[in-house]
N, C-alpha and C positions, 0 to 999 in steps of 0.2 A: 671397595673395587675390592678383588681380590684377586691374587695371582699364585701361582710355584714357581720357585726359584733351588734352583739345582744348588745344593752346598759347594759341590767341588766345583762349580765352575766359578773359578775365581779371575777369571779373565776377562770378566766383560764386571762395571760399574751400573747397576740399578738403580734407577731413579723414578717415582710413580710421578705425575705432573695431570694437574688437571684444567682447566677452560672453559669458559661461558662461549667463547666465540672462533674457537680454532684455529686462530692467528696467534694469540697469545698465550704462554702455559706458563705456569705457577706449581712450582715442586710442594712438594706436601710433604711435611716434614714429619720430627718422631710426634710432634703433640698430637698428629691425624693418626695416629698409627694406632690399631684397633688390637690385634694381633699378633702373634709369630708362631707358628705350631707348625714345631716338628710334626712331620708325618712320617716320620720314619720306613722309607725309603731313599733315602740323601734328598729328598726336597723339603722344604720352609713354607706351608701355604700361609700368606702375608695379605694383611686385608687393614685396608684404610677405609676413613672417610673421609669426602670433603667437607672443609670449613664454611660450606656454604650452603644456605639455605633452602631447600624446592622450594618455599612458598615465595621467595623474593627470585630468585632463580632458578628459572621451569627448564632450562637448556645448560644442564653440565655436559663435560664430556673428562672420559681418565682417561689415559695412555700409560704405556710401562716405558721406557726411554733406555734403552740400551747402548752404551757407551763401551768398545774398547781399549783396556789397560794400555 
């Protein structure tokens, strides 16, 4: 999963999450973080990998959850 984060958006908390059933969501951790790359335009590209194997978990869902501060 990759997404852009606005570096000046300090009014939200960004949480990347994954699920196998769309009911129970688990936050991705710093151990799941692959890269954080400054794009030079005020944004950062953030990339995570889920800890689930595609062999054992055929269905995997990811989302970016935003919480206002």
